[in-house]
C-alpha positions as CSV (number, residue, x, y, z in Angstrom):
1,M,-0.4,-0.2,-5.7
2,G,-2.9,2.6,-5.7
3,S,-3.7,6.1,-6.9
4,D,-4.4,9.6,-5.6
5,A,-8.1,9.1,-6.4
6,T,-8.2,5.9,-4.5
7,T,-6.4,7.4,-1.5
8,R,-8.9,10.2,-1.4
9,T,-11.8,7.8,-1.6
10,L,-10.4,5.7,1.3
11,L,-9.7,8.8,3.4
12,E,-13.3,9.8,3.1
13,L,-14.4,6.4,4.4
14,T,-12.5,6.9,7.7
15,A,-14.8,9.8,8.8
16,P,-15.2,11.2,11.3
17,L,-11.6,12.2,12.1
18,P,-10.3,15.4,13.7
19,A,-10.0,18.4,11.4
20,S,-6.2,18.0,11.3
21,P,-5.5,14.4,12.2
22,R,-2.1,13.0,13.1
23,A,-1.4,10.4,10.5
24,L,1.4,7.7,10.2
25,D,2.1,6.5,6.6
26,V,3.9,3.2,7.1
27,G,6.1,2.0,4.2
28,C,5.5,5.4,2.6
29,G,7.7,4.7,-0.5
30,P,8.2,7.8,-2.5
31,G,5.5,9.6,-0.6
32,R,2.5,9.6,-3.0
33,A,-0.1,8.8,-0.3
34,S,1.6,11.1,2.3
35,L,1.2,14.0,-0.1
36,V,-2.5,13.3,-0.6
37,L,-3.1,12.9,3.2
38,A,-1.2,16.1,3.9
39,G,-3.0,18.0,1.1
40,A,-6.3,17.0,2.8
41,G,-5.1,18.5,6.1
42,A,-3.4,15.7,7.9
43,R,-0.1,16.1,9.8
44,V,1.8,13.2,8.4
45,T,4.7,11.2,9.7
46,A,6.0,9.3,6.6
47,V,8.0,6.2,7.6
48,D,10.2,3.9,5.5
49,L,13.5,2.1,5.8
50,H,14.7,2.9,2.2
51,E,16.6,6.2,2.4
52,P,16.1,7.0,-1.4
53,F,12.4,6.8,-0.9
54,L,12.6,9.2,2.1
55,R,14.7,11.7,0.1
56,R,12.1,11.6,-2.7
57,T,9.3,12.1,-0.1
58,R,11.1,15.1,1.3
59,S,11.7,16.6,-2.1
60,A,8.1,16.0,-3.2
61,A,6.7,17.6,0.0
62,Q,8.9,20.6,-0.5
63,D,7.8,21.0,-4.2
64,A,4.2,20.7,-3.2
65,G,4.5,23.3,-0.4
66,L,3.7,20.6,2.2
67,A,7.0,20.3,3.9
68,G,5.5,21.7,7.1
69,R,2.9,19.0,7.2
70,I,5.1,15.9,6.4
71,A,7.8,14.7,8.8
72,V,10.0,12.0,7.2
73,E,11.4,9.3,9.4
74,R,13.6,6.3,8.8
75,A,12.2,3.4,10.9
76,S,11.2,-0.3,10.5
77,M,7.5,-1.0,10.4
78,T,8.2,-3.8,12.9
79,A,9.5,-1.4,15.5
80,L,7.7,1.9,15.1
81,P,9.2,4.3,17.7
82,H,6.0,6.1,18.9
83,P,4.1,6.0,22.1
84,D,0.7,4.3,22.4
85,G,-2.2,6.4,21.2
86,T,-0.1,8.8,19.2
87,F,-2.1,8.8,15.9
88,D,-5.6,9.4,14.7
89,L,-4.9,7.6,11.4
90,L,-2.5,4.8,10.3
91,W,-2.0,4.3,6.6
92,C,-0.3,1.5,4.7
93,E,-0.8,0.9,1.0
94,G,0.6,-2.4,-0.2
95,A,3.4,-2.8,2.4
96,A,1.9,-4.6,5.4
97,Y,2.6,-8.0,3.9
98,L,6.3,-7.4,4.4
99,M,5.9,-8.1,8.1
100,G,2.7,-10.1,7.8
101,V,-0.8,-8.5,7.8
102,D,-2.0,-10.2,10.9
103,R,1.1,-9.1,12.8
104,A,0.7,-5.6,11.5
105,L,-3.0,-5.5,12.6
106,H,-2.1,-6.5,16.1
107,E,1.1,-4.5,16.6
108,W,0.0,-1.2,15.0
109,R,-3.2,-1.1,17.0
110,R,-1.5,0.4,20.1
111,L,-0.4,3.4,18.0
112,L,-4.0,4.5,17.4
113,R,-6.0,6.6,19.8
114,P,-9.3,4.9,20.8
115,G,-11.6,5.4,17.8
116,G,-8.6,6.0,15.4
117,A,-8.7,4.6,11.9
118,L,-6.4,2.2,10.1
119,V,-6.3,1.9,6.3
120,L,-4.3,-0.8,4.6
121,T,-4.3,-2.7,1.3
122,D,-3.4,-6.2,0.6
123,A,-3.5,-8.7,-2.3
124,V,-6.5,-11.0,-2.2
125,W,-8.0,-13.8,-4.3
126,T,-11.3,-12.8,-5.8
127,T,-12.1,-16.4,-6.9
128,T,-12.3,-19.6,-5.0
129,A,-10.4,-21.5,-7.7
130,P,-7.5,-19.4,-9.1
131,S,-5.8,-20.6,-12.3
132,A,-2.3,-22.0,-12.4
133,E,-0.6,-18.9,-13.7
134,P,-1.9,-16.5,-11.0
135,R,-1.0,-19.2,-8.4
136,R,2.5,-19.4,-9.8
137,F,2.9,-15.6,-9.9
138,W,1.7,-15.3,-6.2
139,A,3.7,-18.3,-4.9
140,H,6.0,-15.9,-3.1
141,Y,3.0,-14.8,-1.0
142,P,1.5,-18.0,0.5
143,A,-0.5,-16.0,3.1
144,M,-2.6,-14.5,0.4
145,R,-6.4,-15.0,1.1
146,D,-9.8,-13.8,0.2
147,E,-11.8,-10.8,1.4
148,A,-13.8,-12.7,4.0
149,A,-10.6,-14.1,5.6
150,L,-8.9,-10.7,5.7
151,V,-12.0,-9.1,7.2
152,A,-12.1,-11.8,9.9
153,A,-8.5,-11.2,10.7
154,A,-9.1,-7.5,11.2
155,R,-12.1,-8.1,13.5
156,S,-10.1,-10.7,15.5
157,A,-7.3,-8.1,16.0
158,G,-9.8,-5.6,17.6
159,Y,-11.1,-3.5,14.8
160,E,-14.5,-2.5,13.5
161,V,-14.6,-2.8,9.7
162,L,-15.9,0.4,8.3
163,A,-15.6,-0.5,4.7
164,T,-13.8,-2.6,2.2
165,H,-12.8,-1.4,-1.3
166,L,-11.4,-3.4,-4.1
167,L,-8.9,-1.2,-6.0
168,P,-10.1,-0.3,-9.5
169,D,-8.4,-1.8,-12.5
170,A,-7.1,1.7,-13.4
171,D,-4.8,1.6,-10.3
172,W,-3.1,-1.4,-11.9
173,T,-3.0,-0.2,-15.5
174,D,-2.5,3.5,-15.3
175,E,-0.5,3.7,-12.1
176,Y,1.6,0.6,-12.3
177,H,1.6,-1.7,-15.3
178,R,1.6,1.0,-18.1
179,P,4.7,2.7,-16.6
180,L,6.3,-0.8,-16.0
181,A,5.7,-1.8,-19.6
182,A,7.2,1.5,-20.8
183,A,10.3,0.9,-18.6
184,I,10.7,-2.6,-20.0
185,D,10.5,-1.3,-23.5
186,A,13.1,1.4,-22.7
187,V,15.5,-1.2,-21.3
188,I,15.1,-3.5,-24.3
189,E,15.7,-0.6,-26.7
190,A,18.9,0.4,-24.8
191,L,20.0,-3.3,-24.4
192,P,18.8,-5.2,-27.5
193,D,21.0,-8.2,-26.5
194,P,20.8,-8.2,-22.7
195,D,22.8,-10.6,-20.5
196,P,20.9,-13.7,-19.2
197,G,20.3,-12.1,-15.8
198,T,18.8,-8.9,-17.2
199,A,16.8,-10.9,-19.7
200,E,15.3,-13.0,-16.9
201,V,14.3,-9.9,-15.0
202,L,12.6,-8.4,-18.0
203,A,10.8,-11.6,-18.8
204,E,9.4,-11.8,-15.3
205,A,8.3,-8.2,-15.3
206,R,6.5,-8.7,-18.6
207,S,4.9,-11.9,-17.3
208,E,3.6,-9.9,-14.3
209,V,1.8,-7.5,-16.7
210,E,0.4,-10.4,-18.8
211,V,-0.9,-12.4,-15.8
212,R,-2.8,-9.4,-14.6
213,Q,-4.3,-8.7,-18.1
214,E,-5.3,-12.3,-18.6
215,H,-6.5,-13.1,-15.0
216,R,-7.8,-9.8,-13.6
217,D,-10.9,-11.4,-12.3
218,E,-9.0,-13.8,-10.1
219,F,-7.0,-11.4,-7.8
220,G,-6.8,-7.8,-6.8
221,Y,-5.8,-5.4,-4.0
222,L,-8.3,-4.9,-1.3
223,A,-8.4,-1.9,1.0
224,L,-9.6,-2.4,4.6
225,V,-10.9,0.7,6.3
226,L,-10.9,0.0,10.1
227,R,-11.7,1.6,13.3
228,R,-9.9,0.7,16.5
229,T,-12.5,-0.6,19.0
């Protein structure tokens, strides 16, 4: 979840950093954020366990003329193979929940040099009383909390909170849900009578879009911009 524009906004909030900071993009996916960071001058190590994502990141870096600034590495976010104090910047958009945000905050801190920055995004409640449908949709993430609790966790783990930033609605619609809806329509057109398993997956995906459209004021993705103290 995110966009190039949001990544640039968050990067600006990490200042000051060295002119060519060493950055680690954890759970890099197909490399969108890595490309933005490298394009802004960072020397990026892009990490993921999913080899197809790593191949896409390599290809995208080559196409963008950034292959010399992006090193691709297959590794688990729970066992990152780098010495303490290696990086000026750690980046993780929407993936820290896989190992638990609190655990990530504590374990990744050692990788930052003193004064280094960590940017991560996580799903949060933006109401004290979420409706039944959003609660059902997010039932797979029982650790989901509100902004105040997420900020408190970051401070407890040894970070100064430089900024928080709720991702704009366009990051959901333009970057995620509109392509998802188009993909659903394409599958339905190709398979007008899908098998029960496929039909269930399609229904769940469409439900995801509808829950966000109808309850957008109740949850969102929050970016934390942190400084190691």
